[in-house]
C-alpha positions as CSV (number, residue, x, y, z in Angstrom):
1,S,-6.8,71.0,41.6
2,K,-3.4,69.9,43.2
3,S,-0.9,66.9,42.2
4,M,2.5,66.4,44.2
5,K,5.2,64.7,43.3
6,I,8.6,63.7,45.4
7,A,11.6,63.8,43.6
8,G,14.3,62.7,45.9
9,S,14.2,65.0,48.9
10,M,12.7,68.0,46.5
11,L,8.7,68.4,46.8
12,V,7.3,69.6,43.5
13,V,3.9,70.8,43.9
14,F,1.7,71.8,40.8
15,F,-1.4,74.4,41.0
16,F,-3.8,74.0,37.9
17,F,-6.1,77.1,37.8
18,K,-9.0,75.9,35.2
19,Q,-10.2,78.6,32.6
20,K,-14.0,78.8,31.4
21,T,-14.0,76.0,28.3
22,A,-15.3,77.5,25.2
23,Y,-18.3,75.5,25.9
24,E,-19.2,76.9,29.0
25,M,-18.4,81.1,28.2
26,L,-20.5,79.4,24.4
27,R,-24.0,78.6,26.8
28,S,-23.7,82.2,28.2
29,L,-24.1,84.0,25.0
30,V,-27.5,85.6,24.6
31,G,-29.5,88.3,22.8
32,S,-27.3,90.6,19.9
33,E,-24.3,87.7,20.6
34,M,-26.5,85.0,18.9
35,C,-24.0,85.6,15.2
36,I,-21.3,84.3,17.6
37,R,-23.3,81.7,19.4
38,D,-24.6,80.1,16.3
39,S,-21.1,79.5,15.0
40,P,-19.4,77.6,17.6
41,N,-15.8,77.9,15.1
42,V,-16.2,81.4,15.2
43,F,-16.6,81.2,18.7
44,A,-13.8,79.5,19.0
45,E,-11.3,80.9,16.7
46,I,-12.1,84.2,18.8
47,L,-11.2,82.8,21.7
48,Y,-7.8,80.5,20.7
49,A,-7.0,84.3,18.9
50,I,-7.0,86.1,22.3
51,R,-5.6,83.1,24.4
52,N,-3.0,81.6,22.2
53,E,-2.2,84.4,19.2
54,M,-1.5,87.2,21.1
55,A,-4.6,89.4,19.8
56,V,-4.2,92.6,21.8
57,T,-7.4,94.6,19.9
58,P,-11.1,93.7,19.3
59,I,-9.9,94.6,15.7
60,D,-7.2,92.7,15.5
61,V,-9.4,89.5,16.4
62,L,-12.3,90.8,14.0
63,F,-10.1,91.9,10.8
64,R,-7.2,89.7,11.2
65,R,-7.7,86.6,13.5
66,T,-11.5,85.9,12.2
67,R,-13.6,86.4,9.1
68,L,-16.2,88.2,10.8
69,A,-15.5,91.2,9.1
70,T,-15.9,90.0,5.5
71,V,-19.3,88.5,6.4
72,D,-21.4,91.4,6.5
73,Q,-21.1,94.9,8.5
74,Q,-24.4,94.4,10.5
75,V,-22.7,90.6,11.9
76,L,-19.3,92.7,12.4
77,A,-21.1,95.2,14.6
78,K,-23.5,92.9,16.4
79,A,-20.3,91.2,17.5
80,L,-18.0,93.4,18.8
81,P,-19.4,94.4,21.8
82,K,-19.2,90.2,22.7
83,V,-15.3,90.5,21.3
84,I,-14.7,93.1,24.2
85,D,-16.3,91.3,26.4
86,M,-14.3,88.1,25.9
87,M,-11.1,90.2,25.4
88,A,-12.0,92.1,28.8
89,Y,-12.6,88.6,30.9
90,E,-9.8,87.3,29.3
91,R,-7.3,90.3,29.6
92,K,-8.9,91.6,32.9
93,W,-9.8,94.8,31.1
94,S,-11.4,97.5,33.2
95,E,-14.6,99.2,32.3
96,S,-13.4,102.0,31.2
97,R,-10.6,100.4,28.9
98,K,-13.8,98.0,27.3
99,T,-15.2,101.8,26.6
100,Q,-12.1,103.0,25.0
101,E,-11.7,99.8,23.2
102,L,-15.4,100.2,21.7
103,N,-14.8,103.9,20.4
104,L,-11.4,102.4,18.9
105,S,-13.0,100.0,16.9
106,L,-16.0,101.8,16.0
107,I,-14.1,103.8,13.7
108,H,-12.5,101.1,11.7
109,I,-16.3,99.3,11.1
């Protein structure tokens, strides 16, 4: 949407681009991602870390920004691909970058 304000003779235009909300992204999770879908707080923490805390790797998100790494190794392994998908969406990663991040992350878990 656009909003316009006239300040004297100056025209100021603001453009607002809608990001997917946590709720919109949460509804699309299926299958192995249920460990995140069933925990909306964890999902929101992941999204917040990616958008606001400069989390740059999946390991950074899983080990430093959330408590998923301390829960269970199987939960961590199931969450990893979805965290990578979320980061790829937010950071505009290519498929090759996603694969690279997955391989680097698997070394740590």
